[in-house]
C-alpha positions in Angstrom: 10.5 26.2 10.5 11.9 25.3 7.1 12.2 20.9 6.2 16.2 21.4 5.5 17.0 23.0 9.2 14.8 20.4 10.8 16.4 17.8 8.8 20.1 19.7 9.4 19.3 18.1 13.8 19.8 14.9 13.5 22.4 12.0 12.6 20.6 9.2 11.0 17.6 8.7 9.3 15.2 5.9 9.0 13.6 6.1 5.3 10.3 3.6 4.9 10.8 2.4 1.2 14.6 3.5 -1.5 11.2 5.7 -3.4 11.5 8.7 -0.3 15.4 8.1 0.5 16.1 9.1 -3.1 13.9 12.1 -1.9 15.6 12.5 1.2 18.8 12.9 -0.9 18.7 14.9 -3.8 15.3 17.2 -2.1 17.1 17.8 0.6 20.9 17.2 0.4 21.2 14.5 3.0 24.1 12.2 3.1 23.2 8.7 1.4 24.6 7.3 4.0 23.1 8.7 6.6 19.9 6.9 5.3 18.5 3.6 6.2 15.6 1.9 4.4 13.6 -0.3 6.9 10.1 -0.5 5.1 6.3 -0.8 6.8 4.5 -3.5 7.9 1.4 -4.8 8.5 -0.2 -7.5 11.1 -1.5 -10.3 9.4 -3.1 -11.5 12.3 -6.0 -9.1 11.4 -5.0 -9.4 7.5 -5.4 -11.8 6.3 -7.6 -14.3 4.2 -11.1 -14.8 4.6 -14.2 -15.8 3.2 -15.4 -13.7 0.8 -19.0 -14.5 0.2 -19.3 -13.8 4.7 -17.1 -11.1 5.2 -19.3 -9.6 1.3 -23.0 -10.2 3.7 -21.5 -8.3 6.6 -21.4 -5.1 4.1 -24.8 -6.3 2.3 -23.0 -6.9 -1.5 -23.9 -9.0 -4.0 -22.4 -12.9 -4.5 -22.4 -12.3 -8.3 -20.7 -8.5 -8.4 -17.7 -7.3 -9.1 -16.3 -4.9 -6.6 -13.1 -2.6 -6.9 -12.3 -1.2 -3.6 -9.7 2.1 -3.0 -8.1 3.3 0.4 -6.9 6.8 0.6 -7.2 10.3 2.2 -9.0 11.5 -0.6 -6.1 13.9 -2.0 -5.6 14.8 -5.3 -1.9 13.8 -6.0 -4.2 10.5 -4.8 -5.6 10.2 -8.1 -8.2 8.5 -7.6 -10.7 10.4 -9.9 -9.8 8.1 -12.7 -11.9 5.4 -11.3 -14.6 6.9 -12.0 -13.9 5.8 -15.4 -14.0 2.2 -14.3 -16.7 -0.3 -16.3 -17.2 -1.8 -12.7 -18.3 -0.7 -9.5 -16.1 1.4 -6.8 -16.5 2.1 -4.0 -14.0 4.9 -2.4 -13.5 5.2 1.3 -10.4 6.2 3.7 -10.0 8.2 6.3 -13.1 8.3 7.4 -15.4 9.6 4.1 -16.4 7.0 2.0 -19.9 4.3 2.2 -18.6 3.0 4.9 -17.3 6.1 7.1 -13.4 5.4 9.1 -13.4 1.2 10.1 -11.4 -0.3 12.4 -8.9 -2.6 11.7 -10.8 -5.8 12.0 -13.9 -3.9 9.7 -11.1 -3.0 7.2 -9.9 -6.6 7.2 -13.2 -8.0 6.4 -14.0 -4.9 3.4 -10.3 -6.0 1.6 -11.8 -9.4 1.9 -15.1 -9.5 0.3 -13.4 -7.2 -2.7 -12.1 -8.9 -6.3 -9.6 -6.5 -6.4 -7.7 -3.2 -4.2 -6.0 0.3 -6.4 -4.2 2.3 -6.1 -3.9 5.3 -8.5 -1.9 7.8 -6.7 1.3 9.9 -8.5 2.9 10.1 -5.2 3.4 7.3 -2.2 6.3 6.8 0.8 5.0 4.0 1.4 1.7 2.8 0.6 0.6 0.9 3.5 -3.5 0.1 2.4 -1.4 -1.5 -0.7 0.0 -4.2 1.5 -2.5 -5.0 3.8 -4.9 -5.6 0.7 -2.1 -7.8 -0.5 -2.0 -9.2 3.0 -6.1 -10.7 3.0 -5.2 -12.3 -0.5 -7.0 -9.8 -2.5 -5.1 -8.9 -5.7 -3.8 -5.4 -6.0 -3.4 -3.0 -9.6 -1.7 0.0 -9.1 0.1 2.9 -10.4 3.3 2.2 -11.4 5.5 5.6 -10.3 7.8 6.4 -6.9 7.1 3.5 -4.2 5.1 1.1 -5.8 7.6 -0.3 -8.0 9.1 -1.6 -4.9 6.3 -2.6 -2.4 3.3 -4.0 -4.2 6.2 -6.2 -6.8 5.0 -9.0 -8.0 1.9 -9.3 -5.6 0.0 -7.1 -8.7 0.2 -5.4 -11.4 1.1 -1.2 -12.3 0.0 0.9 -14.6 0.7 4.5 -15.5 -1.4 6.7 -13.0 -3.6 8.2 -15.7 -4.1 5.0 -18.9 -7.6 4.6 -17.8 -7.6 1.9 -20.5 -4.2 -0.1 -18.6 -5.9 0.3 -15.8 -9.7 -1.2 -17.2 -7.0 -4.0 -19.3 -4.5 -4.8 -15.7 -8.5 -5.5 -13.7 -9.8 -7.8 -16.5 -6.8 -10.1 -16.8 -6.5 -10.2 -12.3 -10.0 -11.3 -12.8 -9.3 -14.0 -14.8 -7.2 -15.9 -13.2 -7.9 -13.7 -9.6 -6.4 -17.1 -7.5 -3.5 -17.5 -8.5 -2.9 -13.5 -8.2 -4.5 -13.9 -4.8 -1.2 -16.8 -4.1 0.9 -13.9 -5.6 -0.7 -11.2 -3.5 -0.1 -13.2 -0.5 3.7 -14.8 -0.8 4.6 -10.3 -1.5 2.7 -8.9 1.6 5.1 -11.7 3.6 7.9 -9.9 3.0 6.4 -6.5 6.0 5.5 -7.9 9.0 5.8 -5.2 12.1 8.0 -8.3 13.3 10.7 -7.8 11.3 10.3 -4.3 10.8 11.0 -3.7 14.9 14.2 -6.1 14.1 15.4 -3.8 11.4 14.8 -1.4 13.6 16.8 -2.8 16.3 19.5 -3.5 14.4 20.2 -0.3 13.1 20.0 1.6 16.1 23.1 -1.1 17.6 24.5 -0.8 14.8 24.5 3.8 14.9 25.3 3.5 18.7 28.4 1.4 18.2 29.8 4.1 15.6 28.9 6.5 17.8 26.5 8.3 16.0 23.8 8.8 18.2 
């Protein structure tokens, strides 16, 4: 069944980013007033700053080496191929692929904390949850400057063109030169997202739409 027919069956829609909202409006003709944005959240009891050296020991990482991390499905639009051109060691994992296989949340949080910078080079993201998980662990982010990343990463990281390898290299170097400052900015940005906030906003929206007789 075409997406247009599926979307027509509903009276109100929740988008996980303003980018997704605009996509619904312009790609499928959903009326703007029928779409509300509620961002996804992160479990701050799991994704939280930990001692980097202790976390590195869990993955047999060297103390004095720089490690960059990417977590994605590896699909073409994730654009992870560009990471091979960086002059740093990049750990590229996700959906059971990569050197560590499938990781449970606790171990994934350890890996975020063990790495120096988190990278998200994808060309399309509805939200981009791994970036928020990384920031919640105090790991600075470099992400591509398109679709939902500007609103999600915000000032918690650096945004660059997805295909500009020089821009990626310079952004990473800038963060490494002042990682403590960028780590604080990442934590501040991540505090804007929590599952508690997501739940509260969803309940408030339901009550509003219900009172208007739209459900």
